[in-house]
DOLUM-951117 format. One record per residue (C-alpha): residue in one letter; y, x, z; chain. Coordinates in Angstrom, 3 decimals. Each point is the difference from the previous one (the first is absolute). Example, Ala and Ser with C-alpha at 12.3 -4.5 7.8 and 13.67 -1.06 7.14 Angstrom:
BEGIN
<node code="A" yy="-4.500" xx="12.300" zz="7.800" unit="A"/>
<node code="S" yy="3.440" xx="1.370" zz="-0.660" unit="A"/>
// end
This chain:
BEGIN
<node code="M" yy="-0.051" xx="-0.174" zz="0.409" unit="A"/>
<node code="S" yy="3.727" xx="1.131" zz="-1.270" unit="A"/>
<node code="K" yy="1.763" xx="1.153" zz="2.877" unit="A"/>
<node code="L" yy="3.021" xx="-2.190" zz="-0.490" unit="A"/>
<node code="H" yy="3.692" xx="0.355" zz="1.307" unit="A"/>
<node code="L" yy="2.369" xx="-2.728" zz="-0.034" unit="A"/>
<node code="V" yy="4.022" xx="1.413" zz="0.470" unit="A"/>
<node code="F" yy="2.558" xx="-2.570" zz="1.137" unit="A"/>
<node code="G" yy="3.322" xx="-0.881" zz="1.850" unit="A"/>
<node code="G" yy="2.622" xx="-2.089" zz="0.675" unit="A"/>
<node code="R" yy="2.552" xx="-1.152" zz="2.948" unit="A"/>
<node code="V" yy="-1.486" xx="0.213" zz="3.887" unit="A"/>
<node code="S" yy="1.339" xx="-1.514" zz="2.487" unit="A"/>
<node code="D" yy="-1.144" xx="2.849" zz="2.175" unit="A"/>
<node code="P" yy="-0.064" xx="3.654" zz="-1.323" unit="A"/>
<node code="Q" yy="-3.384" xx="1.083" zz="1.995" unit="A"/>
<node code="G" yy="-1.226" xx="-2.506" zz="-0.734" unit="A"/>
<node code="T" yy="-1.608" xx="-2.256" zz="-2.999" unit="A"/>
<node code="D" yy="1.082" xx="-3.447" zz="0.086" unit="A"/>
<node code="F" yy="1.748" xx="-0.562" zz="-3.345" unit="A"/>
<node code="V" yy="2.505" xx="-2.458" zz="-0.164" unit="A"/>
<node code="D" yy="-0.374" xx="-1.065" zz="-3.601" unit="A"/>
<node code="L" yy="-3.437" xx="-0.049" zz="-1.688" unit="A"/>
<node code="H" yy="1.821" xx="-1.223" zz="-3.100" unit="A"/>
<node code="N" yy="1.860" xx="2.761" zz="-0.823" unit="A"/>
<node code="L" yy="-2.167" xx="2.721" zz="1.575" unit="A"/>
<node code="D" yy="0.224" xx="3.248" zz="-2.730" unit="A"/>
<node code="M" yy="-3.687" xx="0.918" zz="-1.724" unit="A"/>
<node code="V" yy="-0.414" xx="3.395" zz="-0.830" unit="A"/>
<node code="G" yy="-3.018" xx="-0.196" zz="-1.213" unit="A"/>
<node code="L" yy="-3.868" xx="0.426" zz="0.462" unit="A"/>
<node code="F" yy="-1.136" xx="3.752" zz="-0.139" unit="A"/>
<node code="P" yy="-3.555" xx="1.003" zz="0.064" unit="A"/>
<node code="D" yy="0.187" xx="3.142" zz="2.535" unit="A"/>
<node code="Y" yy="2.316" xx="0.271" zz="3.250" unit="A"/>
<node code="K" yy="1.886" xx="3.289" zz="-1.471" unit="A"/>
<node code="S" yy="1.435" xx="-1.870" zz="-3.103" unit="A"/>
<node code="A" yy="0.652" xx="-3.152" zz="2.467" unit="A"/>
<node code="E" yy="1.849" xx="2.065" zz="2.347" unit="A"/>
<node code="K" yy="2.032" xx="1.421" zz="-3.003" unit="A"/>
<node code="A" yy="1.001" xx="-3.354" zz="-1.027" unit="A"/>
<node code="W" yy="1.033" xx="-0.823" zz="3.949" unit="A"/>
<node code="R" yy="1.815" xx="3.374" zz="0.796" unit="A"/>
<node code="A" yy="2.219" xx="-0.770" zz="-3.534" unit="A"/>
<node code="A" yy="0.565" xx="-3.953" zz="1.043" unit="A"/>
<node code="A" yy="0.340" xx="0.857" zz="3.899" unit="A"/>
<node code="Q" yy="2.889" xx="2.863" zz="-1.224" unit="A"/>
<node code="R" yy="1.585" xx="-2.767" zz="-2.364" unit="A"/>
<node code="T" yy="0.516" xx="-1.837" zz="3.189" unit="A"/>
<node code="V" yy="0.942" xx="2.503" zz="2.730" unit="A"/>
<node code="D" yy="3.226" xx="-0.658" zz="1.054" unit="A"/>
<node code="D" yy="-1.212" xx="-3.653" zz="0.706" unit="A"/>
<node code="A" yy="-1.669" xx="-0.482" zz="3.001" unit="A"/>
<node code="E" yy="-1.376" xx="-3.285" zz="-0.512" unit="A"/>
<node code="M" yy="-1.845" xx="1.243" zz="-2.954" unit="A"/>
<node code="K" yy="-3.590" xx="0.692" zz="0.154" unit="A"/>
<node code="Y" yy="-2.506" xx="0.712" zz="-2.528" unit="A"/>
<node code="V" yy="-3.919" xx="0.921" zz="1.177" unit="A"/>
<node code="V" yy="-3.381" xx="0.463" zz="-1.363" unit="A"/>
<node code="V" yy="-2.829" xx="-2.295" zz="0.617" unit="A"/>
<node code="H" yy="-3.400" xx="1.670" zz="-0.513" unit="A"/>
<node code="L" yy="-1.573" xx="-3.234" zz="-1.998" unit="A"/>
<node code="H" yy="-3.309" xx="1.543" zz="-0.192" unit="A"/>
<node code="K" yy="-0.420" xx="-0.084" zz="3.267" unit="A"/>
<node code="L" yy="0.503" xx="-3.627" zz="0.059" unit="A"/>
<node code="L" yy="-2.022" xx="-1.122" zz="-2.767" unit="A"/>
<node code="Q" yy="-2.651" xx="1.562" zz="1.709" unit="A"/>
<node code="P" yy="0.785" xx="0.956" zz="3.704" unit="A"/>
<node code="D" yy="-3.632" xx="1.307" zz="0.850" unit="A"/>
<node code="S" yy="-0.219" xx="2.762" zz="-2.799" unit="A"/>
<node code="E" yy="1.945" xx="2.937" zz="1.500" unit="A"/>
// end
């Protein structure tokens, strides 16, 4: 199975959490086949909004959600 990773971000209510304020306006950066390319995309997206403390980007390990017992 591919090690799929999703990178997305948006405005959060608390910069230390992941409670996204407006789910309809999330920035879907993309799906990536490995963590290295997902991290590169995450860094680029996060850097674009570095001055906005309420914007947060995350990497989601989709392969862990699809098959949680595989690792």
